[in-house]
C-alpha positions in Angstrom: 74.9 -164.5 28.7 75.2 -161.4 30.9 78.8 -162.2 31.7 79.4 -162.8 28.0 78.0 -159.4 27.1 79.9 -157.7 30.0 83.2 -159.0 28.5 82.2 -157.6 25.1 81.3 -154.2 26.6 84.7 -154.2 28.4 86.5 -154.9 25.1 84.5 -152.5 22.9 84.7 -149.8 25.6 88.5 -150.0 25.7 88.8 -150.1 21.9 86.6 -147.0 21.6 88.5 -145.0 24.2 91.8 -146.1 22.5 90.3 -145.1 19.1 89.7 -141.5 20.3 93.2 -141.4 21.8 94.9 -142.8 18.6 93.3 -140.2 16.3 93.9 -137.4 18.8 97.6 -138.2 19.1 98.1 -138.5 15.3 96.3 -135.2 14.6 97.9 -133.4 17.6 101.4 -134.2 16.6 100.8 -133.9 12.8 99.3 -130.4 13.0 101.9 -129.3 15.6 104.9 -130.1 13.4 103.7 -130.3 9.8 100.7 -128.1 9.4 102.4 -126.1 6.5 103.4 -129.2 4.6 100.5 -130.7 2.6 102.7 -133.4 1.2 103.2 -134.8 4.7 99.4 -134.9 5.2 99.1 -136.8 2.0 101.7 -139.3 3.1 100.2 -139.7 6.5 96.7 -140.3 5.2 97.9 -142.8 2.7 99.6 -144.8 5.5 96.8 -144.4 7.9 93.9 -145.2 5.6 94.9 -146.7 2.2 97.2 -149.2 3.9 94.4 -150.7 5.9 93.2 -152.7 2.9 96.4 -154.8 2.4 96.9 -154.9 6.2 93.3 -156.1 6.6 93.8 -158.8 4.0 96.9 -160.0 5.7 95.1 -160.0 9.1 92.4 -162.2 7.5 95.0 -164.7 6.4 96.4 -164.8 9.9 93.0 -165.4 11.4 92.3 -168.2 9.0 95.7 -169.8 9.7 95.2 -169.7 13.5 91.5 -170.4 13.5 90.6 -167.6 15.8 90.1 -163.8 15.6 91.1 -162.4 19.0 94.8 -163.4 18.9 95.8 -161.8 15.5 93.4 -158.9 16.1 94.9 -158.1 19.5 98.4 -158.3 18.1 97.6 -155.8 15.3 95.8 -153.5 17.8 98.7 -153.5 20.3 101.3 -153.0 17.6 99.2 -150.1 16.3 99.1 -148.5 19.8 102.8 -148.8 20.2 103.6 -147.4 16.8 101.2 -144.5 17.3 103.0 -143.5 20.4 106.3 -143.8 18.7 105.1 -141.9 15.7 103.7 -139.1 17.9 107.3 -138.7 19.1 109.2 -139.4 16.0 107.5 -139.4 12.6 104.1 -139.0 10.9 104.8 -142.1 8.7 105.2 -144.3 11.8 102.1 -142.7 13.3 100.2 -143.4 10.1 101.2 -147.1 10.0 100.3 -147.4 13.7 96.9 -145.8 13.0 96.3 -148.3 10.2 97.3 -151.3 12.3 95.2 -150.1 15.2 92.1 -149.6 13.1 92.5 -153.0 11.3 93.0 -154.9 14.6 90.5 -152.9 16.6 87.9 -153.1 13.8 88.3 -156.9 13.5 88.0 -157.3 17.3 84.9 -155.1 17.4 83.3 -157.1 14.6 84.0 -160.3 16.4 82.6 -159.1 19.8 79.6 -157.6 18.1 78.8 -160.9 16.4 79.4 -163.1 19.4 77.4 -161.0 21.8 74.5 -160.6 19.3 74.8 -156.8 19.3 73.7 -156.6 15.7 75.9 -153.6 14.8 75.6 -151.7 18.1 79.2 -152.3 18.9 80.4 -151.0 15.5 78.7 -147.7 16.0 80.2 -147.3 19.5 83.7 -148.1 18.2 83.8 -145.8 15.1 82.1 -142.8 16.8 84.9 -141.5 19.1 87.6 -141.3 16.3 86.2 -138.0 14.9 86.1 -136.4 18.3 89.8 -137.3 18.9 90.8 -136.2 15.4 89.2 -132.7 15.6 90.3 -132.2 19.2 93.9 -132.7 18.1 93.4 -130.3 15.2 92.0 -127.6 17.4 94.4 -127.8 20.4 97.8 -128.5 18.8 99.0 -125.0 19.5 98.6 -125.3 23.3 101.6 -124.3 25.4 101.1 -127.6 27.3 101.7 -129.6 24.2 104.3 -132.0 25.6 102.4 -132.6 28.8 99.2 -133.4 26.9 101.0 -135.5 24.3 102.8 -137.6 27.0 99.6 -138.0 29.0 97.8 -139.3 25.9 100.7 -141.7 25.2 100.5 -143.1 28.7 96.7 -143.4 28.5 96.9 -145.3 25.2 99.5 -147.7 26.5 97.3 -148.3 29.5 94.4 -149.1 27.2 96.6 -151.6 25.5 97.5 -153.3 28.8 93.9 -153.6 29.8 93.0 -155.0 26.4 95.7 -157.6 26.6 94.8 -158.6 30.1 91.1 -159.0 29.3 91.4 -160.7 26.0 88.8 -163.4 25.2 89.2 -166.1 22.6 86.9 -165.7 19.6 87.0 -168.5 17.0 87.3 -167.5 13.3 84.0 -167.1 11.5 82.9 -170.1 9.4 80.2 -168.7 7.1 80.5 -168.4 3.4 80.3 -165.1 1.7 76.9 -163.8 0.5 76.1 -164.5 -3.2 75.8 -160.7 -3.6 79.0 -160.0 -1.7 80.7 -158.1 -4.6 77.7 -155.9 -5.2 77.2 -155.2 -1.5 80.8 -154.3 -0.9 80.9 -152.1 -4.0 77.8 -150.2 -2.9 79.2 -149.7 0.6 82.5 -148.6 -0.8 80.8 -146.0 -3.0 78.7 -144.7 -0.1 81.8 -144.3 2.1 83.6 -142.4 -0.6 80.6 -140.0 -0.9 80.3 -139.7 2.8 84.0 -138.8 3.1 83.8 -136.3 0.3 80.7 -134.7 1.9 82.3 -134.5 5.3 85.4 -132.9 4.0 84.1 -130.6 1.2 80.9 -129.1 2.7 81.2 -125.6 4.2 78.7 -124.5 6.8 78.6 -120.7 7.3 77.9 -121.1 11.1 80.9 -123.3 11.6 83.3 -120.5 12.5 84.8 -121.3 15.9 86.4 -124.0 18.0 83.3 -124.5 20.2 80.9 -124.9 17.3 83.4 -127.1 15.4 83.7 -129.4 18.4 80.0 -129.5 19.0 79.3 -130.3 15.3 81.8 -133.2 15.6 80.0 -134.3 18.8 76.7 -134.4 16.8 78.4 -136.4 14.1 79.8 -138.9 16.6 76.4 -139.3 18.3 74.9 -140.0 14.9 77.4 -142.8 14.2 76.7 -144.4 17.5 72.9 -144.0 17.3 72.8 -145.5 13.8 74.0 -148.8 15.1 71.5 -149.0 17.9 68.5 -147.9 15.7 69.4 -150.4 13.0 69.6 -153.2 15.5 66.2 -152.3 16.9 64.2 -151.3 13.8 66.2 -152.9 10.9 68.7 -151.5 8.5 66.3 -150.5 5.7 64.0 -148.5 8.0 67.1 -146.8 9.5 68.5 -146.0 6.1 65.3 -144.5 4.8 64.6 -142.3 7.9 68.1 -141.2 8.6 69.2 -140.3 5.1 65.8 -138.8 4.1 66.1 -136.6 7.2 69.7 -135.7 6.4 68.7 -134.7 2.8 66.0 -132.4 4.2 68.2 -130.9 6.9 71.0 -130.3 4.4 68.5 -128.3 2.3 68.4 -125.8 5.2 72.0 -126.5 6.3 73.0 -122.8 6.4 71.0 -122.7 9.7 72.9 -123.9 12.8 70.1 -126.2 14.0 69.4 -127.8 10.7 73.1 -128.1 9.9 73.8 -130.0 13.1 70.8 -132.2 12.5 72.1 -133.0 9.0 75.5 -134.1 10.4 73.7 -136.3 13.0 71.4 -138.0 10.6 73.9 -138.4 7.7 76.5 -140.1 9.8 74.0 -142.7 11.1 74.9 -144.7 8.0 78.5 -145.1 9.1 78.0 -148.3 11.2 75.4 -149.6 8.7 77.9 -149.7 5.8 80.5 -151.5 8.0 77.9 -154.0 9.2 76.6 -154.8 5.7 80.1 -155.2 4.3 81.3 -157.4 7.2 78.2 -159.6 7.0 78.6 -159.9 3.2 82.1 -161.4 3.7 82.0 -162.8 7.2 85.3 -164.7 6.9 87.1 -161.5 5.8 86.5 -158.8 8.4 89.9 -157.2 7.8 89.1 -156.9 4.1 85.7 -155.3 4.8 87.1 -152.8 7.2 90.1 -152.0 5.0 88.0 -151.6 1.9 85.8 -148.9 3.6 88.8 -147.0 5.0 90.2 -146.9 1.5 87.0 -145.3 0.6 87.6 -142.6 3.2 91.0 -141.9 1.7 89.7 -141.6 -1.8 86.9 -139.3 -0.7 89.5 -137.0 0.9 91.8 -136.9 -2.1 89.8 -134.5 -4.3 89.4 -132.1 -1.4 93.2 -132.2 -0.7 93.9 -131.3 -4.3 91.2 -128.6 -4.4 88.9 -130.3 -6.9 86.0 -130.1 -4.4 86.1 -127.5 -1.6 83.6 -125.2 0.2 80.5 -126.8 -1.3 77.2 -125.6 0.0 75.0 -128.0 2.1 72.3 -127.4 -0.6 72.3 -128.8 -3.2 75.5 -130.8 -2.7 74.8 -132.3 0.8 71.2 -133.1 -0.1 72.2 -134.8 -3.4 74.8 -137.0 -1.7 72.4 -138.0 1.0 69.7 -139.0 -1.5 72.2 -140.9 -3.7 73.4 -142.7 -0.6 69.8 -143.5 0.4 69.1 -145.1 -3.0 72.3 -147.1 -3.0 71.9 -148.5 0.6 68.2 -149.1 0.0 69.1 -151.5 -2.8 71.3 -153.7 -0.6 69.5 -153.4 2.7 66.5 -155.3 4.0 64.7 -156.2 7.1 66.2 -159.7 7.2 69.8 -158.5 8.2 68.8 -158.2 11.8 66.2 -160.9 12.2 
């Protein structure tokens, strides 16, 4: 069992490092070349997020045809890495498609490893957490005079991650469990919560968030929350984690204009990220690509109103508090202590 878990840690660790690098490369190149062209950002985000749903459905079909998850998942992941590198050099559309392929493949591989090693969602939190750090780092440092050196080093690092992933690939058979009777309801609720979380993350404005250092630190707190959510849910159950984390987030958002409470709000609110992914993936165990793609579509739809200026510069209170409470009620309805028994 220890060797089994060691292989899982190896795979999830590589995927997590690659996740940060993929999002860094995409943001780094996009902001460097197209920061004054909002239509390019719309096109990139559509390719990177909305396309994950059809790609995830196609990946599920390949997994079912081959009878195992690791082969198709690894192919998607490696293709995503290569296209991300090419896109960072050539085109945001190529980078966006590469990002979508990587997230679909890497998400399916992480779901498989998490299940087979009995991590009960811990691996999902570790995988999703570094992406935001890479994204914001790329947004903050795109103007560096060492752009080409950093970009090329990141490309080499990402390709090395791909080589290590391919070399250490383990066969994981396709899941043979039927969908939950409440699968449609569970996936719908998770989708709505992700839309709200995306909207909250993009539209809320914190008065203290006014410099690169504080911006990066706030994203670090956010990433720690995503990772911590998976571990706490595995230890104490999803329902308890939902109640404690989102109630705490709602309270902290009420005082979010303060630096300490604002950072705590980001930490607690984002603990729900791996929980929604785990719940959706468990509801449709034979369709991990669909579950992952559905939720990333939610990220895209939550970003759209902010992109078009419908919601922007909302205050942590009452907006953040209200969204946290609505998310708590929704997740409470579909969660229970039995998920991690």
